[in-house]
Jmol script that loads the backbone (N, CA, C; Angstrom):
load data "model"
ATOM      1  N   MET A   1     124.251  50.559 107.792  1.00  0.00           N
ATOM      2  CA  MET A   1     122.992  51.237 108.022  1.00  0.00           C
ATOM      3  C   MET A   1     121.986  50.175 108.456  1.00  0.00           C
ATOM      4  N   ASP A   2     121.320  50.456 109.569  1.00  0.00           N
ATOM      5  CA  ASP A   2     120.334  49.484 110.045  1.00  0.00           C
ATOM      6  C   ASP A   2     118.981  49.725 109.399  1.00  0.00           C
ATOM      7  N   ILE A   3     118.064  48.826 109.611  1.00  0.00           N
ATOM      8  CA  ILE A   3     116.731  48.872 108.985  1.00  0.00           C
ATOM      9  C   ILE A   3     115.966  50.127 109.417  1.00  0.00           C
ATOM     10  N   ALA A   4     116.047  50.505 110.675  1.00  0.00           N
ATOM     11  CA  ALA A   4     115.323  51.688 111.168  1.00  0.00           C
ATOM     12  C   ALA A   4     115.809  52.947 110.453  1.00  0.00           C
ATOM     13  N   SER A   5     117.097  53.085 110.288  1.00  0.00           N
ATOM     14  CA  SER A   5     117.650  54.243 109.577  1.00  0.00           C
ATOM     15  C   SER A   5     117.223  54.230 108.115  1.00  0.00           C
ATOM     16  N   PHE A   6     117.263  53.054 107.528  1.00  0.00           N
ATOM     17  CA  PHE A   6     116.848  52.914 106.132  1.00  0.00           C
ATOM     18  C   PHE A   6     115.375  53.287 105.967  1.00  0.00           C
ATOM     19  N   GLU A   7     114.528  52.826 106.890  1.00  0.00           N
ATOM     20  CA  GLU A   7     113.096  53.149 106.823  1.00  0.00           C
ATOM     21  C   GLU A   7     112.850  54.633 107.038  1.00  0.00           C
ATOM     22  N   ALA A   8     113.608  55.257 107.930  1.00  0.00           N
ATOM     23  CA  ALA A   8     113.486  56.703 108.161  1.00  0.00           C
ATOM     24  C   ALA A   8     113.892  57.465 106.905  1.00  0.00           C
ATOM     25  N   LEU A   9     114.966  57.031 106.278  1.00  0.00           N
ATOM     26  CA  LEU A   9     115.407  57.659 105.035  1.00  0.00           C
ATOM     27  C   LEU A   9     114.363  57.482 103.943  1.00  0.00           C
ATOM     28  N   GLU A  10     113.814  56.284 103.863  1.00  0.00           N
ATOM     29  CA  GLU A  10     112.775  56.009 102.867  1.00  0.00           C
ATOM     30  C   GLU A  10     111.563  56.910 103.087  1.00  0.00           C
ATOM     31  N   ALA A  11     111.164  57.109 104.339  1.00  0.00           N
ATOM     32  CA  ALA A  11     110.029  57.979 104.661  1.00  0.00           C
ATOM     33  C   ALA A  11     110.329  59.426 104.274  1.00  0.00           C
ATOM     34  N   LYS A  12     111.536  59.874 104.545  1.00  0.00           N
ATOM     35  CA  LYS A  12     111.926  61.241 104.178  1.00  0.00           C
ATOM     36  C   LYS A  12     111.899  61.411 102.665  1.00  0.00           C
ATOM     37  N   ILE A  13     112.420  60.428 101.964  1.00  0.00           N
ATOM     38  CA  ILE A  13     112.420  60.498 100.493  1.00  0.00           C
ATOM     39  C   ILE A  13     110.992  60.522  99.966  1.00  0.00           C
ATOM     40  N   ALA A  14     110.104  59.721 100.564  1.00  0.00           N
ATOM     41  CA  ALA A  14     108.701  59.707 100.144  1.00  0.00           C
ATOM     42  C   ALA A  14     108.070  61.075 100.363  1.00  0.00           C
ATOM     43  N   ARG A  15     108.381  61.721 101.502  1.00  0.00           N
ATOM     44  CA  ARG A  15     107.848  63.067 101.767  1.00  0.00           C
ATOM     45  C   ARG A  15     108.386  64.076 100.761  1.00  0.00           C
ATOM     46  N   VAL A  16     109.656  63.956 100.432  1.00  0.00           N
ATOM     47  CA  VAL A  16     110.266  64.859  99.452  1.00  0.00           C
ATOM     48  C   VAL A  16     109.613  64.672  98.082  1.00  0.00           C
ATOM     49  N   VAL A  17     109.394  63.417  97.694  1.00  0.00           N
ATOM     50  CA  VAL A  17     108.764  63.137  96.401  1.00  0.00           C
ATOM     51  C   VAL A  17     107.344  63.692  96.385  1.00  0.00           C
ATOM     52  N   ASP A  18     106.590  63.480  97.482  1.00  0.00           N
ATOM     53  CA  ASP A  18     105.235  64.020  97.570  1.00  0.00           C
ATOM     54  C   ASP A  18     105.242  65.540  97.470  1.00  0.00           C
ATOM     55  N   ARG A  19     106.151  66.165  98.186  1.00  0.00           N
ATOM     56  CA  ARG A  19     106.250  67.630  98.170  1.00  0.00           C
ATOM     57  C   ARG A  19     106.641  68.113  96.774  1.00  0.00           C
ATOM     58  N   LEU A  20     107.514  67.390  96.125  1.00  0.00           N
ATOM     59  CA  LEU A  20     107.935  67.749  94.770  1.00  0.00           C
ATOM     60  C   LEU A  20     106.750  67.702  93.811  1.00  0.00           C
ATOM     61  N   GLU A  21     105.915  66.690  93.930  1.00  0.00           N
ATOM     62  CA  GLU A  21     104.727  66.592  93.079  1.00  0.00           C
ATOM     63  C   GLU A  21     103.783  67.761  93.331  1.00  0.00           C
ATOM     64  N   ILE A  22     103.601  68.100  94.598  1.00  0.00           N
ATOM     65  CA  ILE A  22     102.746  69.251  94.938  1.00  0.00           C
ATOM     66  C   ILE A  22     103.313  70.525  94.339  1.00  0.00           C
ATOM     67  N   LEU A  23     104.616  70.711  94.472  1.00  0.00           N
ATOM     68  CA  LEU A  23     105.262  71.908  93.931  1.00  0.00           C
ATOM     69  C   LEU A  23     105.175  71.964  92.412  1.00  0.00           C
ATOM     70  N   LYS A  24     105.289  70.821  91.751  1.00  0.00           N
ATOM     71  CA  LYS A  24     105.155  70.791  90.292  1.00  0.00           C
ATOM     72  C   LYS A  24     103.755  71.225  89.884  1.00  0.00           C
ATOM     73  N   THR A  25     102.751  70.714  90.607  1.00  0.00           N
ATOM     74  CA  THR A  25     101.359  71.087  90.307  1.00  0.00           C
ATOM     75  C   THR A  25     101.147  72.581  90.538  1.00  0.00           C
ATOM     76  N   GLU A  26     101.633  73.076  91.676  1.00  0.00           N
ATOM     77  CA  GLU A  26     101.503  74.506  91.971  1.00  0.00           C
ATOM     78  C   GLU A  26     102.226  75.342  90.923  1.00  0.00           C
ATOM     79  N   ASN A  27     103.391  74.892  90.512  1.00  0.00           N
ATOM     80  CA  ASN A  27     104.167  75.604  89.504  1.00  0.00           C
ATOM     81  C   ASN A  27     103.381  75.704  88.194  1.00  0.00           C
ATOM     82  N   GLU A  28     102.784  74.600  87.775  1.00  0.00           N
ATOM     83  CA  GLU A  28     102.002  74.598  86.538  1.00  0.00           C
ATOM     84  C   GLU A  28     100.798  75.531  86.653  1.00  0.00           C
ATOM     85  N   GLU A  29     100.127  75.500  87.802  1.00  0.00           N
ATOM     86  CA  GLU A  29      98.984  76.399  88.008  1.00  0.00           C
ATOM     87  C   GLU A  29      99.420  77.856  87.956  1.00  0.00           C
ATOM     88  N   LEU A  30     100.568  78.144  88.570  1.00  0.00           N
ATOM     89  CA  LEU A  30     101.078  79.517  88.551  1.00  0.00           C
ATOM     90  C   LEU A  30     101.501  79.948  87.148  1.00  0.00           C
ATOM     91  N   ARG A  31     102.059  79.032  86.388  1.00  0.00           N
ATOM     92  CA  ARG A  31     102.426  79.352  85.001  1.00  0.00           C
ATOM     93  C   ARG A  31     101.175  79.677  84.172  1.00  0.00           C
ATOM     94  N   GLU A  32     100.125  78.905  84.373  1.00  0.00           N
ATOM     95  CA  GLU A  32      98.867  79.157  83.658  1.00  0.00           C
ATOM     96  C   GLU A  32      98.274  80.499  84.082  1.00  0.00           C
ATOM     97  N   LEU A  33      98.289  80.773  85.376  1.00  0.00           N
ATOM     98  CA  LEU A  33      97.792  82.051  85.873  1.00  0.00           C
ATOM     99  C   LEU A  33      98.618  83.196  85.303  1.00  0.00           C
ATOM    100  N   ASN A  34      99.924  83.029  85.291  1.00  0.00           N
ATOM    101  CA  ASN A  34     100.813  84.048  84.738  1.00  0.00           C
ATOM    102  C   ASN A  34     100.487  84.312  83.272  1.00  0.00           C
ATOM    103  N   SER A  35     100.271  83.256  82.528  1.00  0.00           N
ATOM    104  CA  SER A  35      99.941  83.397  81.110  1.00  0.00           C
ATOM    105  C   SER A  35      98.628  84.154  80.930  1.00  0.00           C
ATOM    106  N   ARG A  36      97.631  83.784  81.715  1.00  0.00           N
ATOM    107  CA  ARG A  36      96.334  84.479  81.621  1.00  0.00           C
ATOM    108  C   ARG A  36      96.478  85.947  81.989  1.00  0.00           C
ATOM    109  N   LEU A  37      97.256  86.224  83.022  1.00  0.00           N
ATOM    110  CA  LEU A  37      97.444  87.611  83.442  1.00  0.00           C
ATOM    111  C   LEU A  37      98.220  88.412  82.398  1.00  0.00           C
ATOM    112  N   GLN A  38      99.191  87.781  81.753  1.00  0.00           N
ATOM    113  CA  GLN A  38      99.918  88.476  80.687  1.00  0.00           C
ATOM    114  C   GLN A  38      98.974  88.804  79.527  1.00  0.00           C
ATOM    115  N   ASP A  39      98.104  87.859  79.190  1.00  0.00           N
ATOM    116  CA  ASP A  39      97.117  88.125  78.139  1.00  0.00           C
ATOM    117  C   ASP A  39      96.207  89.278  78.540  1.00  0.00           C
ATOM    118  N   GLU A  40      95.830  89.303  79.818  1.00  0.00           N
ATOM    119  CA  GLU A  40      94.959  90.364  80.314  1.00  0.00           C
ATOM    120  C   GLU A  40      95.670  91.715  80.265  1.00  0.00           C
ATOM    121  N   VAL A  41      96.953  91.724  80.582  1.00  0.00           N
ATOM    122  CA  VAL A  41      97.729  92.963  80.525  1.00  0.00           C
ATOM    123  C   VAL A  41      97.760  93.494  79.095  1.00  0.00           C
ATOM    124  N   VAL A  42      97.975  92.606  78.136  1.00  0.00           N
ATOM    125  CA  VAL A  42      97.998  93.018  76.727  1.00  0.00           C
ATOM    126  C   VAL A  42      96.633  93.600  76.337  1.00  0.00           C
ATOM    127  N   GLU A  43      95.577  92.930  76.760  1.00  0.00           N
ATOM    128  CA  GLU A  43      94.223  93.392  76.443  1.00  0.00           C
ATOM    129  C   GLU A  43      93.956  94.755  77.083  1.00  0.00           C
ATOM    130  N   LYS A  44      94.322  94.898  78.346  1.00  0.00           N
ATOM    131  CA  LYS A  44      94.094  96.168  79.051  1.00  0.00           C
ATOM    132  C   LYS A  44      94.942  97.278  78.440  1.00  0.00           C
ATOM    133  N   SER A  45      96.150  96.953  78.023  1.00  0.00           N
ATOM    134  CA  SER A  45      97.001  97.958  77.381  1.00  0.00           C
ATOM    135  C   SER A  45      96.357  98.459  76.097  1.00  0.00           C
ATOM    136  N   SER A  46      95.758  97.543  75.359  1.00  0.00           N
ATOM    137  CA  SER A  46      95.061  97.917  74.130  1.00  0.00           C
ATOM    138  C   SER A  46      93.860  98.808  74.454  1.00  0.00           C
ATOM    139  N   GLU A  47      93.126  98.457  75.492  1.00  0.00           N
ATOM    140  CA  GLU A  47      91.982  99.270  75.899  1.00  0.00           C
ATOM    141  C   GLU A  47      92.428 100.658  76.335  1.00  0.00           C
ATOM    142  N   ILE A  48      93.534 100.725  77.064  1.00  0.00           N
ATOM    143  CA  ILE A  48      94.053 102.017  77.518  1.00  0.00           C
ATOM    144  C   ILE A  48      94.434 102.879  76.323  1.00  0.00           C
ATOM    145  N   GLU A  49      95.096 102.290  75.338  1.00  0.00           N
ATOM    146  CA  GLU A  49      95.481 103.048  74.146  1.00  0.00           C
ATOM    147  C   GLU A  49      94.252 103.566  73.410  1.00  0.00           C
ATOM    148  N   SER A  50      93.239 102.726  73.316  1.00  0.00           N
ATOM    149  CA  SER A  50      91.989 103.137  72.669  1.00  0.00           C
ATOM    150  C   SER A  50      91.341 104.293  73.426  1.00  0.00           C
ATOM    151  N   LEU A  51      91.336 104.205  74.745  1.00  0.00           N
ATOM    152  CA  LEU A  51      90.764 105.288  75.555  1.00  0.00           C
ATOM    153  C   LEU A  51      91.579 106.571  75.421  1.00  0.00           C
ATOM    154  N   ARG A  52      92.894 106.434  75.335  1.00  0.00           N
ATOM    155  CA  ARG A  52      93.736 107.628  75.144  1.00  0.00           C
ATOM    156  C   ARG A  52      93.394 108.318  73.824  1.00  0.00           C
ATOM    157  N   GLN A  53      93.196 107.517  72.795  1.00  0.00           N
ATOM    158  CA  GLN A  53      92.831 108.079  71.499  1.00  0.00           C
ATOM    159  C   GLN A  53      91.466 108.764  71.580  1.00  0.00           C
ATOM    160  N   SER A  54      90.532 108.139  72.289  1.00  0.00           N
ATOM    161  CA  SER A  54      89.200 108.730  72.448  1.00  0.00           C
ATOM    162  C   SER A  54      89.277 110.061  73.193  1.00  0.00           C
ATOM    163  N   VAL A  55      90.104 110.100  74.226  1.00  0.00           N
ATOM    164  CA  VAL A  55      90.276 111.344  74.990  1.00  0.00           C
ATOM    165  C   VAL A  55      90.885 112.422  74.105  1.00  0.00           C
ATOM    166  N   ALA A  56      91.874 112.059  73.322  1.00  0.00           N
ATOM    167  CA  ALA A  56      92.512 113.031  72.428  1.00  0.00           C
ATOM    168  C   ALA A  56      91.506 113.569  71.412  1.00  0.00           C
ATOM    169  N   GLU A  57      90.679 112.682  70.869  1.00  0.00           N
ATOM    170  CA  GLU A  57      89.643 113.115  69.923  1.00  0.00           C
ATOM    171  C   GLU A  57      88.633 114.025  70.601  1.00  0.00           C
ATOM    172  N   ALA A  58      88.244 113.669  71.824  1.00  0.00           N
ATOM    173  CA  ALA A  58      87.276 114.490  72.554  1.00  0.00           C
ATOM    174  C   ALA A  58      87.853 115.870  72.850  1.00  0.00           C
ATOM    175  N   GLN A  59      89.141 115.911  73.203  1.00  0.00           N
ATOM    176  CA  GLN A  59      89.789 117.204  73.452  1.00  0.00           C
ATOM    177  C   GLN A  59      89.851 118.029  72.180  1.00  0.00           C
ATOM    178  N   ALA A  60      90.140 117.385  71.062  1.00  0.00           N
ATOM    179  CA  ALA A  60      90.182 118.100  69.774  1.00  0.00           C
ATOM    180  C   ALA A  60      88.803 118.629  69.430  1.00  0.00           C
ATOM    181  N   ASN A  61      87.776 117.812  69.661  1.00  0.00           N
ATOM    182  CA  ASN A  61      86.407 118.256  69.392  1.00  0.00           C
ATOM    183  C   ASN A  61      86.013 119.405  70.303  1.00  0.00           C
ATOM    184  N   ALA A  62      86.449 119.365  71.550  1.00  0.00           N
ATOM    185  CA  ALA A  62      86.145 120.451  72.482  1.00  0.00           C
ATOM    186  C   ALA A  62      86.784 121.749  72.006  1.00  0.00           C
ATOM    187  N   ARG A  63      88.018 121.655  71.508  1.00  0.00           N
ATOM    188  CA  ARG A  63      88.682 122.858  70.980  1.00  0.00           C
ATOM    189  C   ARG A  63      87.914 123.379  69.767  1.00  0.00           C
ATOM    190  N   ASP A  64      87.446 122.455  68.918  1.00  0.00           N
ATOM    191  CA  ASP A  64      86.681 122.864  67.746  1.00  0.00           C
ATOM    192  C   ASP A  64      85.393 123.554  68.169  1.00  0.00           C
ATOM    193  N   LEU A  65      84.747 123.053  69.209  1.00  0.00           N
ATOM    194  CA  LEU A  65      83.513 123.674  69.697  1.00  0.00           C
ATOM    195  C   LEU A  65      83.793 125.056  70.261  1.00  0.00           C
ATOM    196  N   ASP A  66      84.919 125.226  70.937  1.00  0.00           N
ATOM    197  CA  ASP A  66      85.297 126.544  71.449  1.00  0.00           C
ATOM    198  C   ASP A  66      85.520 127.510  70.287  1.00  0.00           C
ATOM    199  N   LYS A  67      86.225 127.047  69.260  1.00  0.00           N
ATOM    200  CA  LYS A  67      86.460 127.899  68.092  1.00  0.00           C
ATOM    201  C   LYS A  67      85.138 128.246  67.411  1.00  0.00           C
ATOM    202  N   GLU A  68      84.258 127.261  67.301  1.00  0.00           N
ATOM    203  CA  GLU A  68      82.959 127.484  66.675  1.00  0.00           C
ATOM    204  C   GLU A  68      82.166 128.529  67.461  1.00  0.00           C
ATOM    205  N   GLU A  69      82.217 128.436  68.768  1.00  0.00           N
ATOM    206  CA  GLU A  69      81.496 129.411  69.607  1.00  0.00           C
ATOM    207  C   GLU A  69      82.100 130.806  69.449  1.00  0.00           C
ATOM    208  N   GLN A  70      83.418 130.898  69.349  1.00  0.00           N
ATOM    209  CA  GLN A  70      84.068 132.191  69.144  1.00  0.00           C
ATOM    210  C   GLN A  70      83.651 132.780  67.806  1.00  0.00           C
ATOM    211  N   ILE A  71      83.613 131.941  66.785  1.00  0.00           N
ATOM    212  CA  ILE A  71      83.216 132.412  65.454  1.00  0.00           C
ATOM    213  C   ILE A  71      81.763 132.894  65.483  1.00  0.00           C
ATOM    214  N   ARG A  72      80.873 132.126  66.112  1.00  0.00           N
ATOM    215  CA  ARG A  72      79.469 132.541  66.209  1.00  0.00           C
ATOM    216  C   ARG A  72      79.338 133.874  66.929  1.00  0.00           C
ATOM    217  N   SER A  73      80.112 134.022  67.985  1.00  0.00           N
ATOM    218  CA  SER A  73      80.056 135.260  68.746  1.00  0.00           C
ATOM    219  C   SER A  73      80.516 136.439  67.890  1.00  0.00           C
ATOM    220  N   LYS A  74      81.604 136.272  67.154  1.00  0.00           N
ATOM    221  CA  LYS A  74      82.111 137.358  66.306  1.00  0.00           C
ATOM    222  C   LYS A  74      81.135 137.673  65.173  1.00  0.00           C
ATOM    223  N   VAL A  75      80.560 136.632  64.568  1.00  0.00           N
ATOM    224  CA  VAL A  75      79.583 136.845  63.498  1.00  0.00           C
ATOM    225  C   VAL A  75      78.375 137.592  64.050  1.00  0.00           C
ATOM    226  N   SER A  76      77.954 137.186  65.231  1.00  0.00           N
ATOM    227  CA  SER A  76      76.819 137.871  65.864  1.00  0.00           C
ATOM    228  C   SER A  76      77.144 139.335  66.125  1.00  0.00           C
ATOM    229  N   GLU A  77      78.344 139.625  66.610  1.00  0.00           N
ATOM    230  CA  GLU A  77      78.751 141.005  66.834  1.00  0.00           C
ATOM    231  C   GLU A  77      78.765 141.788  65.536  1.00  0.00           C
ATOM    232  N   MET A  78      79.284 141.174  64.460  1.00  0.00           N
ATOM    233  CA  MET A  78      79.346 141.866  63.164  1.00  0.00           C
ATOM    234  C   MET A  78      77.933 142.127  62.641  1.00  0.00           C
ATOM    235  N   LEU A  79      77.029 141.163  62.797  1.00  0.00           N
ATOM    236  CA  LEU A  79      75.648 141.366  62.363  1.00  0.00           C
ATOM    237  C   LEU A  79      74.984 142.479  63.145  1.00  0.00           C
ATOM    238  N   ASP A  80      75.246 142.519  64.430  1.00  0.00           N
ATOM    239  CA  ASP A  80      74.693 143.598  65.259  1.00  0.00           C
ATOM    240  C   ASP A  80      75.192 144.947  64.776  1.00  0.00           C
ATOM    241  N   LYS A  81      76.481 145.043  64.439  1.00  0.00           N
ATOM    242  CA  LYS A  81      77.059 146.294  63.934  1.00  0.00           C
ATOM    243  C   LYS A  81      76.407 146.676  62.610  1.00  0.00           C
ATOM    244  N   LEU A  82      76.225 145.683  61.741  1.00  0.00           N
ATOM    245  CA  LEU A  82      75.596 145.952  60.442  1.00  0.00           C
ATOM    246  C   LEU A  82      74.147 146.428  60.628  1.00  0.00           C
ATOM    247  N   GLU A  83      73.423 145.834  61.530  1.00  0.00           N
ATOM    248  CA  GLU A  83      72.048 146.220  61.764  1.00  0.00           C
ATOM    249  C   GLU A  83      71.930 147.608  62.369  1.00  0.00           C
ATOM    250  N   SER A  84      72.962 148.003  63.102  1.00  0.00           N
ATOM    251  CA  SER A  84      72.910 149.325  63.730  1.00  0.00           C
ATOM    252  C   SER A  84      73.191 150.443  62.707  1.00  0.00           C
ATOM    253  N   LEU A  85      73.654 150.100  61.545  1.00  0.00           N
ATOM    254  CA  LEU A  85      73.942 151.122  60.525  1.00  0.00           C
ATOM    255  C   LEU A  85      72.719 151.595  59.881  1.00  0.00           C
TER     256      LEU A  85
END
end "model"
wireframe off; spacefill off
backbone 0.3
color backbone group
């Protein structure tokens, strides 16, 4: 192997090492981003569950209000009947 070939090989190896360092840095940044996003997913999942519970409670309360209105209406009808006697 002559000096020119050796120097070309050395330059290629230097480029590979430089690229490897860049890739390691990018990999670490992506791992950190992935970790943050996973934490965010867990947090959002918790928020979604809380909102689902709130919606279920609101629906239950709405049904209770409908029942309450039906009861008021029937009581009002019965009072009207009693007053007409």
